[in-house]
C-alpha positions as CSV (number, residue, x, y, z in Angstrom):
1,M,82.3,254.5,66.5
2,E,79.6,257.4,66.5
3,R,79.9,258.0,70.3
4,N,83.9,258.4,69.5
5,N,83.5,260.4,66.6
6,R,81.3,263.1,68.3
7,A,83.6,262.9,71.3
8,S,86.7,263.6,68.9
9,S,84.5,266.2,67.3
10,E,84.3,268.2,70.8
11,P,86.5,271.5,71.1
12,L,89.4,270.9,73.3
13,D,90.6,273.1,75.8
14,T,94.5,273.5,74.4
15,D,95.5,275.3,77.1
16,T,95.1,272.6,79.4
17,I,96.5,269.2,80.3
18,R,94.7,266.2,79.3
19,L,94.7,262.3,80.4
20,A,95.0,260.9,76.7
21,Q,98.0,263.5,76.7
22,G,99.8,260.5,78.7
23,N,99.1,257.4,77.1
24,G,102.1,257.2,74.8
25,G,100.1,258.1,71.7
26,I,100.1,260.7,69.4
27,L,99.2,263.5,71.6
28,T,102.0,262.4,74.2
29,K,104.5,262.9,71.3
30,K,103.0,266.0,70.3
31,L,103.2,267.3,74.3
32,I,106.8,266.7,74.2
33,N,108.2,267.1,70.8
34,D,106.6,270.8,71.5
35,V,107.2,271.2,75.0
36,F,110.1,269.6,76.2
37,K,112.4,269.1,73.4
38,N,112.2,272.3,71.3
39,T,112.4,274.4,74.6
40,A,114.6,272.2,76.9
41,N,117.1,270.5,75.0
42,K,117.1,270.1,70.7
43,E,118.9,267.2,71.0
44,L,116.6,265.1,73.1
45,D,116.0,261.7,71.6
46,L,112.3,261.2,71.1
47,L,113.1,257.5,70.1
48,H,114.8,256.2,72.5
49,D,114.1,255.4,76.5
50,A,117.7,255.9,76.8
51,A,120.7,258.2,76.2
52,S,124.5,257.1,76.0
53,V,127.4,260.0,77.1
54,T,131.1,259.9,77.5
55,F,132.5,261.6,80.7
56,A,135.7,263.4,81.1
57,G,136.7,261.9,84.7
58,P,137.3,258.3,85.9
59,F,135.0,258.9,89.0
60,L,131.3,259.1,88.5
61,S,128.9,260.3,91.3
62,M,125.1,260.0,90.7
63,T,122.4,261.6,92.6
64,T,118.7,261.4,92.4
65,D,115.8,263.6,93.4
66,S,112.0,264.6,93.4
67,F,110.5,268.0,93.3
68,V,107.3,268.7,94.4
69,V,106.9,272.1,95.7
70,S,103.8,274.2,96.3
71,P,103.2,276.7,95.1
72,Y,105.0,275.7,92.0
73,T,106.0,278.7,90.9
74,F,107.7,281.3,93.6
75,P,109.7,284.4,93.3
76,G,113.2,284.0,92.3
77,G,112.3,280.5,90.3
78,N,110.3,277.5,89.7
79,V,109.7,273.7,90.3
80,G,111.5,273.5,87.1
81,A,114.6,276.0,87.7
82,L,114.6,274.3,91.5
83,S,114.8,270.8,90.2
84,I,117.9,271.7,87.9
85,Y,119.6,273.6,90.7
86,G,118.8,270.9,93.2
87,T,120.2,267.9,91.5
88,V,123.4,269.9,90.4
89,N,124.3,271.4,93.8
90,D,123.7,267.6,95.5
91,L,126.6,266.4,93.0
92,A,128.5,269.7,93.7
93,V,128.6,269.5,97.4
94,V,130.6,265.3,97.0
95,G,133.3,267.4,94.7
96,A,131.6,266.2,91.4
97,T,131.5,268.5,88.1
98,P,127.5,268.1,87.0
99,R,127.2,266.5,83.7
100,Y,124.0,265.1,83.0
101,I,120.4,265.0,84.0
102,S,117.5,262.8,83.2
103,T,114.0,264.2,84.2
104,A,110.3,262.5,84.6
105,F,107.7,264.7,84.9
106,I,103.9,263.5,86.4
107,I,101.4,266.1,85.6
108,E,98.0,266.3,86.9
109,E,95.0,266.4,84.1
110,G,94.1,270.0,84.0
111,F,97.5,271.6,84.6
112,S,97.8,275.0,82.3
113,M,99.7,274.4,79.4
114,T,101.3,277.9,79.6
115,A,102.3,277.1,83.2
116,L,104.2,273.7,81.6
117,K,105.8,275.5,79.4
118,E,107.0,277.9,81.8
119,V,108.4,275.4,84.3
120,V,110.1,273.9,81.3
121,H,111.5,277.3,80.2
122,K,112.8,277.8,83.7
123,M,114.6,274.4,83.4
124,H,115.9,274.7,80.6
125,Q,117.6,278.2,81.5
126,A,119.2,276.6,84.6
127,A,120.5,273.8,82.6
128,V,122.4,276.1,80.2
129,E,123.7,278.6,83.0
130,T,124.7,275.3,85.1
131,N,126.1,273.7,82.2
132,V,124.6,270.4,82.2
133,S,122.6,268.4,79.4
134,I,118.9,266.8,79.7
135,I,119.5,263.6,78.1
136,T,116.5,261.8,78.6
137,G,113.0,261.4,80.8
138,D,109.9,260.4,81.0
139,T,105.9,262.1,81.2
140,K,103.2,260.7,82.9
141,V,99.6,262.0,83.4
142,V,97.8,261.7,86.5
143,P,93.9,261.8,86.8
144,K,92.5,265.6,88.2
145,G,93.0,265.1,92.1
146,F,95.4,262.6,91.7
147,G,98.5,264.5,91.6
148,G,99.3,268.4,92.8
149,G,99.9,270.0,89.8
150,V,103.5,268.9,88.4
151,Y,106.1,266.8,89.9
152,I,109.7,266.2,88.6
153,N,112.0,263.7,89.6
154,T,115.5,263.9,88.4
155,T,118.9,261.7,88.2
156,G,121.9,263.5,87.9
157,V,125.3,262.2,87.1
158,G,128.6,263.8,87.3
159,D,132.7,263.0,87.2
160,S,135.8,264.0,89.0
161,Q,139.6,263.2,88.7
162,E,139.5,262.2,91.8
163,T,137.4,260.3,94.8
164,P,135.3,262.5,96.7
165,I,137.5,264.5,99.5
166,W,135.2,265.5,101.9
167,D,133.6,264.0,105.0
168,T,132.8,264.1,108.3
169,S,135.1,262.1,109.2
170,L,137.6,264.1,108.8
171,I,136.2,267.1,111.2
172,R,138.3,268.1,113.9
173,P,138.0,270.0,117.3
174,G,138.7,273.6,116.9
175,D,137.7,273.4,113.3
176,H,135.4,276.6,111.8
177,V,131.6,276.5,110.4
178,L,130.9,278.9,107.4
179,V,128.0,279.6,105.7
180,S,128.0,281.3,102.2
181,G,125.1,283.1,102.5
182,S,121.9,283.9,104.3
183,V,120.0,281.2,105.3
184,G,116.0,280.5,105.6
185,D,115.2,282.8,102.2
186,H,114.0,279.8,100.2
187,G,111.7,278.6,102.9
188,A,110.3,282.3,104.0
189,C,110.1,282.8,99.9
190,V,107.8,279.7,99.7
191,L,106.0,280.2,102.7
192,L,104.7,283.6,101.1
193,A,104.4,282.3,98.2
194,R,101.7,280.2,99.5
195,E,99.7,283.3,101.0
196,D,98.3,280.9,103.2
197,Y,98.7,283.6,105.9
198,G,97.8,286.6,104.4
199,L,101.6,287.8,104.3
200,H,103.6,289.4,101.2
201,G,106.7,291.1,100.6
202,Q,110.0,291.4,98.3
203,L,111.8,288.4,99.4
204,K,113.2,285.7,96.5
205,S,114.2,282.1,96.7
206,D,118.1,281.4,97.3
207,C,117.4,278.8,94.4
208,A,120.6,279.0,92.5
209,S,123.6,276.6,91.4
210,V,126.6,276.2,94.3
211,F,128.6,274.7,91.8
212,P,131.1,277.5,91.3
213,L,131.0,278.4,95.6
214,V,132.3,274.6,95.8
215,N,134.5,274.8,93.4
216,A,136.5,277.9,94.1
217,I,137.7,276.0,97.4
218,R,137.9,272.1,96.2
219,D,141.4,272.5,96.0
220,L,142.1,273.7,99.2
221,E,144.2,271.7,101.6
222,G,141.9,272.0,105.2
223,V,138.3,271.7,103.4
224,R,136.9,268.6,105.5
225,F,133.1,268.6,105.0
226,V,131.1,270.6,102.3
227,R,126.9,270.5,102.2
228,D,124.0,272.3,100.8
229,P,121.4,272.5,103.7
230,T,118.4,272.4,101.8
231,R,114.8,270.5,103.8
232,G,115.5,271.3,107.7
233,G,117.9,274.4,107.0
234,L,120.9,274.8,108.8
235,S,119.5,272.8,111.9
236,V,119.0,269.3,110.1
237,L,122.4,269.6,108.4
238,L,124.7,270.9,111.4
239,H,122.8,267.7,113.8
240,D,123.3,265.4,111.7
241,V,127.1,266.4,111.5
242,A,127.1,266.3,115.5
243,T,125.4,263.0,115.8
244,E,127.9,261.4,113.6
245,T,131.2,262.9,114.7
246,G,130.2,263.1,118.4
247,F,131.5,266.4,118.6
248,N,129.9,269.5,119.6
249,I,129.3,272.6,117.3
250,E,129.2,276.1,118.6
251,L,127.2,278.9,116.5
252,I,127.7,282.5,117.3
253,E,124.3,284.0,116.5
254,N,125.4,287.6,115.5
255,N,127.2,285.7,112.4
256,I,124.9,283.7,111.1
257,P,123.1,286.1,108.2
258,V,119.2,285.8,108.1
259,R,117.8,288.6,106.1
260,P,115.2,291.1,107.9
261,E,112.4,290.1,105.8
262,V,113.4,286.2,106.8
263,A,113.2,287.3,110.6
264,S,110.2,289.2,110.2
265,V,108.3,286.4,108.7
266,C,109.9,284.1,111.5
267,D,108.9,286.3,114.2
268,I,105.0,287.0,113.0
269,L,104.7,283.0,112.2
270,G,106.3,281.9,115.0
271,F,109.0,280.0,112.8
272,D,112.9,279.4,113.2
273,P,114.5,280.5,110.2
274,F,117.6,278.0,111.0
275,V,114.8,274.9,110.3
276,L,114.1,276.7,106.8
277,A,115.3,275.5,103.6
278,C,118.2,276.6,101.4
279,E,118.3,276.1,98.0
280,G,121.7,278.1,97.0
281,R,123.2,278.3,99.8
282,V,126.6,275.8,101.3
283,I,127.7,275.2,104.7
284,A,131.8,273.8,104.7
285,I,133.6,273.0,107.8
286,V,137.3,273.9,107.3
287,S,140.5,273.8,109.3
288,P,141.0,277.5,110.6
289,D,144.2,277.8,109.0
290,I,142.4,278.6,105.8
291,S,139.2,279.8,107.2
292,S,140.0,283.8,106.0
293,E,141.1,282.0,102.6
294,V,137.6,280.1,101.8
295,L,135.8,283.5,103.1
296,T,137.7,285.5,100.5
297,H,136.7,283.0,97.6
298,W,133.4,283.0,98.1
299,R,132.8,286.8,98.6
300,G,134.3,287.2,96.0
301,I,131.3,285.1,94.0
302,K,128.1,285.8,93.0
303,N,125.8,284.3,96.1
304,G,128.9,284.3,98.2
305,E,129.2,288.0,99.0
306,N,127.4,287.4,102.4
307,A,129.5,284.5,103.8
308,Q,130.3,284.0,107.1
309,H,132.4,282.2,109.9
310,I,129.0,281.2,112.4
311,G,130.8,278.7,114.3
312,V,133.5,276.3,115.8
313,I,133.8,272.5,116.6
314,S,134.5,271.6,119.7
315,K,134.9,268.7,122.2
316,N,133.0,268.0,125.4
317,T,133.6,265.0,127.1
318,D,130.1,265.2,129.1
319,L,127.8,266.4,126.6
320,K,128.6,264.7,123.1
321,G,127.1,265.7,119.9
322,R,124.8,268.9,120.6
323,V,124.2,272.1,118.8
324,S,124.4,275.5,120.8
325,I,124.0,279.0,120.2
326,I,125.5,282.0,122.0
327,T,123.2,284.5,121.8
328,P,124.0,288.3,121.6
329,M,123.9,288.8,125.2
330,G,126.4,286.1,125.7
331,G,124.0,283.5,127.2
332,R,123.7,280.3,125.7
333,R,120.8,277.8,124.4
334,F,120.7,274.8,122.6
335,M,119.7,274.5,118.9
336,S,116.1,272.9,118.3
337,E,116.5,269.7,116.6
338,L,113.7,269.6,113.9
339,E,110.9,266.5,114.9
340,D,108.0,268.1,112.0
341,E,108.1,269.1,109.1
342,P,107.3,272.8,109.4
343,L,106.6,273.3,105.6
344,P,105.6,270.3,103.5
345,R,106.4,270.0,100.0
346,I,109.0,273.0,100.5
347,C,111.0,271.6,97.4
């Protein structure tokens, strides 16, 4: 007892997470009340492990994801904002209106309390912007050396008035491939934020909600397929489409928007911008009849100003399921498939 009294009287570092703050007791309740409830969601119920909610539509969509980006903060966002945008985007691209999010934090002992509050603050801002409610959650603290600062796991639920309407089975030869903006921004931004290479720049992540972009085209007849190109970027997404459909995809390199800063980083370090993650972009495959209309809608929306038609779906009986790029010189090369993750912990 005497030893416990001595330990309890020792001064505490109030700006770092302690292991005891994950034991479910007084310190855990104080952590949740001070950091999560008052900042992220004033309606968060501390007495229950589940929330009851209502929906407007008869069809529900659900997604779950984990966010382990390193570093946890980067120009244009942090892991908190990314966790909300990433969850909202996964719901949006299946045609759902995002409604509710549950979240679980795994925090490493010694992580800065100030940094944690900033993560939760950005999370709250993103939730307000995207009109979703963070309704329940969980917090765990792991010993120092057994985590990576802070990890966030989310589950998101959305609803719609009709079942998902977009699928690769709808894609036909001649369809156009569209992108809502420049590619590779998030991957290049996180790469610079790590400072492993001694590079610095003004590039910001494209971390944002794609719901306005998707919502603008959801009622257009002729939209076949919609997806956000996250890990593995443009390359992984389009190779998945080509493999699943058996069709080829022909891209026009000059039409694919890549920021000069991203191109420079890739040239210096030997990365391909087409395999770098995006966190606020949409790829849509649409009938050629509505291609211009989709681009017009997107270009009138924030984060869609640089939308482009970047390619076409084709059918070749000799070569099936290939993604090729027409170069500025008029040549043709196959887009490389991603084998090794070039940037682990990118989202």
